[in-house]
C-alpha positions in Angstrom: -53.5 193.8 -24.0 -56.9 194.1 -22.2 -55.7 197.6 -20.5 -55.8 199.2 -24.2 -59.0 197.5 -25.2 -60.6 199.1 -22.0 -59.1 202.2 -22.4 -57.4 201.8 -18.7 -54.2 203.2 -17.7 -53.0 200.1 -15.7 -54.5 196.9 -14.6 -57.1 197.7 -11.9 -57.0 194.2 -10.2 -53.2 193.4 -10.0 -52.8 190.8 -7.2 -49.9 193.0 -6.0 -50.8 195.2 -3.0 -50.8 198.7 -4.4 -51.5 201.5 -1.7 -52.7 203.7 -4.8 -56.0 201.8 -5.1 -57.8 203.2 -2.0 -61.2 201.9 -0.5 -61.1 202.1 3.1 -64.0 200.1 4.6 -65.5 201.1 7.8 -64.2 197.9 9.8 -60.5 198.4 8.6 -60.7 202.1 9.5 -61.9 201.3 13.1 -59.5 198.7 13.5 -56.4 201.1 12.2 -57.9 203.7 14.4 -57.8 201.5 17.6 -54.2 200.3 16.8 -53.1 203.6 16.3 -54.5 205.1 19.6 -53.3 201.9 21.2 -49.7 203.0 20.4 -49.7 206.8 20.6 -51.4 206.4 24.1 -49.1 203.5 25.0 -51.7 201.0 26.0 -49.1 198.4 25.7 -50.6 195.3 23.8 -52.8 194.9 21.2 -54.3 191.9 19.1 -55.4 192.0 15.4 -57.2 188.9 14.0 -58.8 188.1 10.8 -59.2 185.2 8.4 -57.2 184.9 5.6 -57.2 187.4 3.3 -59.1 189.9 5.1 -56.2 192.9 4.8 -54.3 192.6 8.2 -50.8 192.9 6.8 -52.1 195.7 4.4 -53.7 197.1 7.4 -50.1 196.8 9.4 -48.5 198.3 6.2 -50.7 201.4 6.4 -50.0 201.7 10.4 -46.4 201.5 10.1 -46.3 204.0 7.2 -48.3 206.1 9.4 -45.9 205.9 12.3 -42.9 206.3 9.9 -43.8 209.8 9.8 -43.4 210.6 13.2 -39.7 210.9 14.5 -40.7 209.8 18.0 -41.7 206.3 17.0 -39.3 203.4 16.3 -40.7 200.3 15.5 -39.6 196.6 14.5 -41.8 194.4 12.3 -41.4 190.6 12.3 -43.1 189.2 9.4 -41.9 185.7 9.8 -43.0 184.1 13.2 -41.6 180.7 12.8 -38.5 181.5 14.9 -37.0 180.0 17.7 -37.0 182.2 20.9 -33.3 183.1 20.5 -33.9 183.8 16.7 -36.8 186.0 17.4 -34.8 188.1 19.9 -32.2 188.5 17.6 -34.5 189.6 15.0 -36.2 192.3 17.0 -32.8 193.6 18.1 -31.6 193.7 14.7 -34.9 195.5 13.3 -34.3 198.2 16.1 -30.8 198.7 14.7 -29.1 196.8 17.7 -25.9 195.3 17.5 -27.3 191.7 18.3 -24.7 189.3 16.3 -23.2 186.6 18.6 -25.3 187.6 21.7 -26.8 185.1 23.7 -30.3 185.1 25.0 -29.5 187.1 28.3 -27.6 189.6 26.6 -30.5 190.3 24.1 -33.1 190.8 26.7 -30.6 193.2 28.4 -30.0 195.0 25.0 -33.7 195.3 24.0 -34.9 196.4 28.0 -32.3 199.0 27.9 -33.2 200.3 24.6 -36.8 200.6 25.2 -35.8 202.1 28.8 -33.7 204.9 27.7 -36.0 205.7 24.6 -38.9 205.7 27.4 -36.9 208.5 29.7 -37.0 210.6 26.1 -40.6 210.1 26.1 -40.1 208.3 22.6 -42.4 205.4 21.7 -41.2 201.9 20.5 -43.3 199.4 18.8 -43.0 195.9 18.0 -45.1 194.5 15.5 -45.7 190.4 15.1 -47.4 189.3 11.8 -48.2 186.0 11.6 -48.7 185.7 15.3 -50.8 182.4 15.2 -47.4 180.6 14.3 -45.5 181.7 17.3 -44.6 178.9 19.4 -45.4 179.2 23.3 -41.7 179.7 24.1 -41.8 182.9 21.8 -44.9 184.1 23.2 -43.3 183.8 26.9 -40.5 186.3 25.6 -43.3 188.5 24.6 -44.9 188.4 28.0 -42.0 189.3 29.5 -41.4 192.1 27.2 -44.4 193.6 28.4 -43.1 193.8 31.6 -41.1 196.8 30.4 -43.2 199.9 32.0 -43.1 202.9 34.1 -45.9 203.8 36.8 -47.8 205.6 34.3 -47.6 203.4 30.8 -46.0 200.6 29.0 -42.7 201.3 27.4 -42.7 199.0 24.5 -46.2 198.8 22.5 -46.8 195.4 21.1 -49.2 194.3 18.4 -49.8 190.5 17.5 -51.3 190.0 13.9 -52.6 186.6 13.2 -55.6 184.5 11.9 -58.4 183.3 14.6 -56.3 180.7 15.6 -54.2 183.0 17.6 -57.2 184.1 19.8 -57.5 180.3 20.2 -54.0 180.2 21.3 -54.3 183.3 23.9 -57.1 181.7 25.6 -55.4 178.7 26.5 -54.7 178.6 30.4 -50.8 178.6 30.3 -51.3 182.0 28.5 -53.5 183.6 31.0 -51.0 186.3 32.1 -50.5 187.4 28.5 -54.0 187.4 27.6 -54.7 189.8 30.5 -52.6 192.2 29.4 -54.3 192.7 26.1 -55.6 196.4 26.0 -57.2 196.4 22.6 -58.5 193.7 20.1 -59.7 194.5 16.5 -61.2 191.7 14.1 -61.3 191.9 10.2 -63.7 190.0 8.1 -64.4 189.7 4.4 -66.1 192.6 2.6 -70.0 192.4 2.2 -71.8 192.7 -1.2 -72.0 196.5 -0.9 -68.4 196.7 -0.2 -67.3 194.6 -2.9 -69.3 196.6 -5.5 -67.7 200.0 -4.1 -64.4 197.9 -4.1 -64.8 196.9 -7.9 -66.1 200.0 -9.2 -63.4 202.3 -7.3 -60.7 200.0 -8.9 -61.9 200.7 -12.2 -62.0 204.3 -11.6 -58.7 204.8 -10.3 -57.5 202.6 -13.3 -58.8 205.0 -15.8 -62.5 203.8 -16.8 -65.1 206.7 -16.4 -68.5 206.5 -18.1 -68.3 203.1 -18.6 -67.4 202.1 -15.3 -70.8 200.3 -14.2 -71.3 198.8 -17.7 -67.7 196.7 -17.4 -69.3 194.6 -14.3 -72.9 195.2 -14.0 -74.5 194.6 -10.9 -75.6 191.0 -11.5 -71.9 190.0 -12.3 -70.8 191.9 -9.0 -72.9 189.7 -7.0 -71.5 186.5 -9.0 -68.2 187.9 -7.9 -69.0 188.3 -4.5 -70.7 184.9 -4.2 -67.9 183.3 -6.0 -65.1 185.3 -3.7 -67.0 185.2 -0.6 -65.7 189.1 -0.3 -62.0 188.2 -0.1 -60.1 191.3 -1.9 -57.3 189.4 -3.4 -59.8 186.4 -4.5 -62.1 189.3 -6.4 -58.9 190.7 -7.7 -58.0 187.4 -9.2 -61.4 186.9 -10.6 -61.8 190.3 -12.0 -58.4 190.4 -13.6 -59.5 186.9 -15.3 -62.9 188.4 -16.3 -61.2 191.4 -18.1 -58.8 189.1 -19.8 -61.7 186.7 -20.9 -63.7 190.0 -22.1 -60.8 191.1 -24.3 -60.5 187.9 -26.1 -64.2 187.6 -26.6 -64.4 191.3 -27.8 -67.0 192.2 -25.5 -67.1 195.3 -23.4 -69.3 194.1 -20.5 -68.5 190.8 -18.2 -71.5 188.5 -17.8 -72.4 186.4 -14.7 -71.9 183.3 -16.9 -68.2 184.5 -17.4 -67.5 184.7 -13.8 -68.9 181.3 -13.1 -66.6 180.0 -15.7 -63.7 181.7 -14.5 -64.3 180.2 -10.7 -64.7 176.7 -12.1 -61.4 177.3 -13.7 -59.8 178.4 -10.6 -61.6 175.4 -8.6 -63.2 178.1 -6.2 -66.2 175.8 -6.3 -64.1 172.9 -4.6 -65.5 172.3 -1.1 -63.0 171.0 1.4 -63.2 170.5 5.1 -62.1 173.6 7.0 -64.9 176.2 6.7 -64.6 179.6 8.2 -67.0 182.5 9.0 -67.8 184.7 6.1 -69.4 188.2 5.8 -73.0 187.2 5.0 -73.0 184.2 7.6 -72.0 181.5 5.0 -68.9 179.6 4.9 -65.6 178.9 3.0 -62.6 177.2 3.0 -59.6 178.5 4.5 -57.6 176.9 1.2 -59.9 179.1 -0.9 -58.4 181.9 0.3 -55.6 184.0 -0.6 -53.3 187.0 1.0 -54.8 190.1 2.0 -55.3 193.3 -0.1 -56.7 196.5 1.9 -55.5 199.9 0.7 -53.7 202.5 2.8 -55.4 205.7 4.3 -55.8 209.2 3.0 -54.0 210.7 5.9 -50.8 208.8 4.9 -50.3 211.3 2.2 -50.3 214.4 4.5 -47.7 215.1 7.0 -49.2 215.7 10.5 -47.6 217.7 13.4 -48.0 216.8 16.9 -50.9 219.6 17.6 -52.9 217.6 14.9 -52.8 214.2 16.3 -56.3 214.4 17.7 -57.5 215.4 14.0 -55.0 212.6 12.4 -56.7 209.7 14.5 -60.1 211.3 13.7 -59.2 211.4 10.2 -58.2 207.6 10.1 -61.7 206.6 11.1 -63.2 208.6 8.4 -61.0 208.6 5.1 -62.2 210.2 2.1 -60.4 209.1 -1.2 -58.8 212.2 -3.1 
């Protein structure tokens, strides 16, 4: 439909996360570098937070793809944290490939401890990533605290990353979790895109989808400013707005999207509806949690290149300065 009209090879603003649409920002590269450093140098416990839609899950997927290339690393990824403590331990064990069926809590703890310690003796790295960690119950957080006790005199045997919304920070600040909080070695936080980043994000996606000389004409500067104002820099909302804008331009048989078209789309999507739960935006303004969607942030160029042990330092530096190919 509109792809043919704009001479596009594919939809540049699909809401499905697509790693091929690479637009790394400084803050995402820094967060990725910090998490990778924490794992490779076995710091033990790291936390990544950010408002809804700022790219946390995609960043973690990028990290896991990077780790997957390293045969010395084994990881478990828990994407649903609404589990009872026993289910929590069962899921982790199963994701590590352990025989967890029918085992009670004590047996699961022993199984996990033995697995992590055996790998530690062989100088192998074991990682646990918990997404949506702001939903974790106090009981599950206590299980995580106990898992952080797996260590040698030199380093932690299990590397743990908690990923969640800012409520996770509030939870970790509570008095009954002081012991867990004190073990956090690294923290990273993601924020929405700035106006300049939003501009680069839109233009880069158009270029990757096939638009060449007319790239800047499809979404002129005033239109991009309006997209930023309506989306507050949230990548997936940017995608939703821009995809609808291309459809609207096709229907109207125009080659350029106007600011007025963006405002009409935002009204249709009810982005102007104000609720009572504001969160911080990149430019200091506020927006509502319910207006934000899940995240889209692309993977690093370094994922495309196999890297040997001797190049680890170069790989870490590369994460923090990715250049699109």
